[in-house]
C-alpha positions, 0 to 999 in steps of 0.5 A, spaced: 500 500 500 505 504 501 509 503 495 502 504 491 501 511 495 508 513 494 508 511 486 502 516 486 505 521 489 511 521 485 507 521 479 503 527 481 509 531 483 512 529 476 505 531 472 505 538 476 512 540 474 511 538 467 504 542 467 508 548 470 513 548 465 509 547 460 504 553 462 510 558 463 513 555 456 506 557 453 507 564 456 513 565 453 510 564 446 505 569 448 510 574 449 513 573 442 507 575 439 507 582 442 514 584 440 514 590 436 515 597 435 516 599 442 521 594 443 525 597 437 524 604 440 526 602 447 532 598 445 534 605 441 533 609 446 537 606 451 543 605 446 543 612 445 542 614 452 548 618 456 545 615 462 543 609 466 538 604 466 534 605 472 529 598 473 524 598 478 518 594 481 515 592 487 514 585 490 516 579 485 517 584 480 522 587 484 526 581 484 525 580 477 528 587 476 534 586 480 536 580 476 535 584 469 539 590 472 545 584 474 544 582 467 544 589 463 550 591 468 554 584 466 553 585 458 555 592 458 549 597 459 550 601 466 544 599 470 541 600 477 535 598 481 530 602 485 525 599 489 518 602 487 516 603 494 522 606 497 522 611 491 516 614 493 519 615 500 526 618 498 529 614 493 527 617 487 533 621 487 536 615 484 534 617 477 538 622 474 537 627 468 539 622 462 537 616 465 532 611 462 527 608 467 524 601 466 518 600 471 516 592 472 509 590 474 504 585 472 497 589 473 500 596 472 495 598 478 499 597 484 498 603 489 506 605 489 506 604 481 500 609 480 504 614 484 511 613 481 509 613 474 507 620 473 512 622 478 518 619 473 514 622 467 514 629 470 522 629 471 522 628 463 525 621 463 523 616 458 519 611 461 518 604 459 513 600 462 514 592 462 507 590 464 501 585 463 495 590 463 495 594 457 489 598 460 493 600 466 495 606 469 503 604 468 501 603 461 498 609 460 503 613 463 509 610 459 513 612 453 514 605 451 510 599 453 514 592 453 507 587 453 508 581 458 501 579 458 500 572 459 493 568 459 494 564 465 499 563 471 502 557 472 499 557 479 493 552 479 489 558 483 492 563 478 494 567 483 502 566 485 506 570 480 509 565 476 508 565 468 508 573 469 514 573 472 517 568 467 515 573 462 518 579 465 525 575 466 525 573 459 523 580 456 529 583 460 534 578 457 531 579 450 532 587 452 539 585 454 541 581 449 539 586 443 543 591 447 549 587 447 549 585 440 548 592 438 554 594 442 558 589 439 560 586 446 565 581 445 567 575 449 573 579 451 569 585 454 565 579 458 571 577 461 573 584 463 566 585 467 567 578 470 574 577 472 573 573 478 568 568 475 570 561 472 566 564 465 571 570 465 577 566 467 576 561 461 576 567 457 583 571 460 587 566 464 593 564 461 598 558 464 603 563 465 598 566 470 598 560 474 606 559 475 608 564 480 607 559 486 608 553 483 614 548 484 619 548 478 623 541 479 629 541 474 635 537 473 640 537 467 642 532 462 648 529 467 645 529 473 646 523 477 639 518 478 640 519 485 639 526 485 633 526 480 630 521 485 631 526 490 628 532 486 622 528 484 620 526 491 621 533 494 616 536 490 608 534 489 608 534 481 611 527 480 616 529 475 622 533 473 624 537 467 631 535 464 634 542 462 640 543 457 643 551 458 636 553 460 632 549 454 627 544 455 630 537 452 626 532 456 622 529 462 622 524 467 616 522 471 616 517 477 613 512 473 620 512 469 623 511 475 619 505 477 620 502 470 628 503 471 628 500 478 625 494 475 629 493 469 636 496 471 640 493 477 645 498 477 641 504 476 645 508 481 650 509 475 645 512 471 644 519 469 638 523 467 639 523 460 639 515 460 632 515 462 629 521 460 623 522 455 624 526 449 619 531 446 614 532 453 608 535 452 608 543 453 604 549 452 607 556 451 606 561 456 601 565 453 596 559 452 589 560 455 588 556 461 582 552 458 586 550 452 591 547 457 585 543 460 583 541 453 590 538 452 590 534 458 584 531 456 586 529 449 593 526 452 590 523 458 595 527 462 595 531 469 600 536 467 604 540 462 610 543 462 610 551 460 615 554 456 617 560 452 619 558 446 624 552 448 626 555 455 623 552 461 618 556 465 615 551 470 609 546 470 602 547 470 598 541 473 590 539 473 589 541 480 591 549 478 586 549 473 581 546 478 582 551 483 581 556 478 574 553 476 577 552 469 572 545 468 
């Protein structure tokens, strides 16, 4: 009986999730039909503005406004959030002369929005409404309307903001991407705005940036094997570069040492050049870290030797890349 009930509950959960996602997907298809001249004008106004984009809302729409601000800022459009309730109690001063204001509200008729919209218009700022009710006070006061009307919330009672906030979020993303593309915003620009994130690091971090604190085990061609063993065992890389006049000529790994000991009873008489491997896998110092990771995957190895032409600079290890979030 318990198993039957559990299976029934599990089925209901999946069906509820499917229904919710389907309704929200349908809402996005609805707002695609609403795109037109007002979106074009809004993008052009923001593009030529010398000010910022001030995005405001209340309740769930304020949360969406915050996210839109974050997206705009990270893609090259200077933006700031202003809570609609705080705006009518002193924060209206956030808005500067050249700013473009976006007010977000599904109904467009909340008390705060009804007060705020005409105040913004009196300051001569361009007002863009992102609204789900074209007969609302907000829509009437706006210079341009981004229509986010949806026929039904995903909430079974048609009450909790679900489909409507999804539509607002998607419209905000559409606005940001339009601006991004028209500005010619590149992946290098993205890296500049995201220097601390894994996405940005993939775009700007080079292997040379990872070498400063790394060990640089090296021996020369005539180093005795006992010293080679000490060099490898004294660092945690499990390998050492073999150098001749500063140039890389080979590599010896701990695996090479094990094989040598199994095959040669008089290994203490050997020197580095007797067991080193020629042509080790290397990367130039200006190689992007993400490219180094791809090489490690391709060759199924955990480290690469970094060189400047043939000059040995050090090792970059898989752990260095993982530590930086380059996955």
